[in-house]
A tleap script that builds the chain and sets N, CA, C and O, in Angstrom:
source leaprc.protein.ff14SB
mol = sequence {
  NMET THR ASN SER HIE ASN TYR ALA PHE LEU
  SER SER HIE VAL GLU CLEU
}
set mol.1.N position { -29.678 4.140 -77.300 }
set mol.1.CA position { -28.351 3.696 -77.217 }
set mol.1.C position { -27.560 4.415 -78.171 }
set mol.1.O position { -27.773 4.874 -79.293 }
set mol.2.N position { -25.810 4.345 -76.769 }
set mol.2.CA position { -24.732 4.828 -77.976 }
set mol.2.C position { -24.787 3.306 -79.027 }
set mol.2.O position { -25.431 2.282 -79.257 }
set mol.3.N position { -23.485 4.160 -79.436 }
set mol.3.CA position { -22.926 3.085 -80.562 }
set mol.3.C position { -22.565 1.899 -79.792 }
set mol.3.O position { -22.925 0.723 -79.747 }
set mol.4.N position { -21.611 2.745 -79.132 }
set mol.4.CA position { -20.719 1.507 -78.544 }
set mol.4.C position { -21.161 0.093 -77.799 }
set mol.4.O position { -20.796 -1.074 -77.933 }
set mol.5.N position { -22.324 0.902 -76.770 }
set mol.5.CA position { -23.491 0.043 -75.920 }
set mol.5.C position { -23.939 -0.994 -77.200 }
set mol.5.O position { -23.605 -2.176 -77.126 }
set mol.6.N position { -24.580 -0.583 -78.178 }
set mol.6.CA position { -25.413 -1.415 -79.223 }
set mol.6.C position { -23.884 -2.446 -79.973 }
set mol.6.O position { -24.147 -3.224 -80.890 }
set mol.7.N position { -23.038 -2.379 -79.688 }
set mol.7.CA position { -22.165 -3.365 -80.583 }
set mol.7.C position { -21.669 -3.980 -79.699 }
set mol.7.O position { -21.418 -5.129 -80.061 }
set mol.8.N position { -21.337 -3.729 -78.465 }
set mol.8.CA position { -21.516 -4.455 -77.106 }
set mol.8.C position { -22.335 -5.581 -76.817 }
set mol.8.O position { -22.168 -6.707 -76.348 }
set mol.9.N position { -23.508 -4.728 -77.365 }
set mol.9.CA position { -25.045 -5.754 -76.676 }
set mol.9.C position { -24.567 -6.831 -78.070 }
set mol.9.O position { -24.284 -8.019 -77.913 }
set mol.10.N position { -24.560 -6.333 -79.006 }
set mol.10.CA position { -24.587 -7.220 -80.382 }
set mol.10.C position { -23.796 -8.531 -80.084 }
set mol.10.O position { -24.108 -9.721 -80.075 }
set mol.11.N position { -22.439 -7.710 -79.799 }
set mol.11.CA position { -21.262 -8.856 -79.370 }
set mol.11.C position { -21.450 -9.757 -78.668 }
set mol.11.O position { -20.807 -10.795 -78.824 }
set mol.12.N position { -22.389 -9.624 -77.683 }
set mol.12.CA position { -22.269 -10.991 -76.611 }
set mol.12.C position { -23.390 -11.768 -77.242 }
set mol.12.O position { -23.226 -12.894 -76.771 }
set mol.13.N position { -24.444 -11.817 -78.044 }
set mol.13.CA position { -25.704 -12.302 -78.738 }
set mol.13.C position { -24.690 -12.699 -79.853 }
set mol.13.O position { -24.242 -13.741 -79.375 }
set mol.14.N position { -24.055 -12.519 -81.028 }
set mol.14.CA position { -23.527 -12.870 -82.006 }
set mol.14.C position { -22.210 -12.825 -82.422 }
set mol.14.O position { -21.613 -11.749 -82.389 }
set mol.15.N position { -21.475 -14.192 -82.946 }
set mol.15.CA position { -20.302 -14.235 -82.614 }
set mol.15.C position { -19.514 -13.694 -83.858 }
set mol.15.O position { -19.607 -14.588 -84.699 }
set mol.16.N position { -18.970 -12.921 -84.244 }
set mol.16.CA position { -18.314 -12.341 -85.611 }
set mol.16.C position { -17.418 -13.244 -86.169 }
set mol.16.O position { -16.828 -12.964 -87.212 }
savepdb mol mol.pdb
quit
């Protein structure tokens, strides 16, 4: 997984 894809995935499940 690319870093951008991983970040987007985390963003959808975790609110920063």
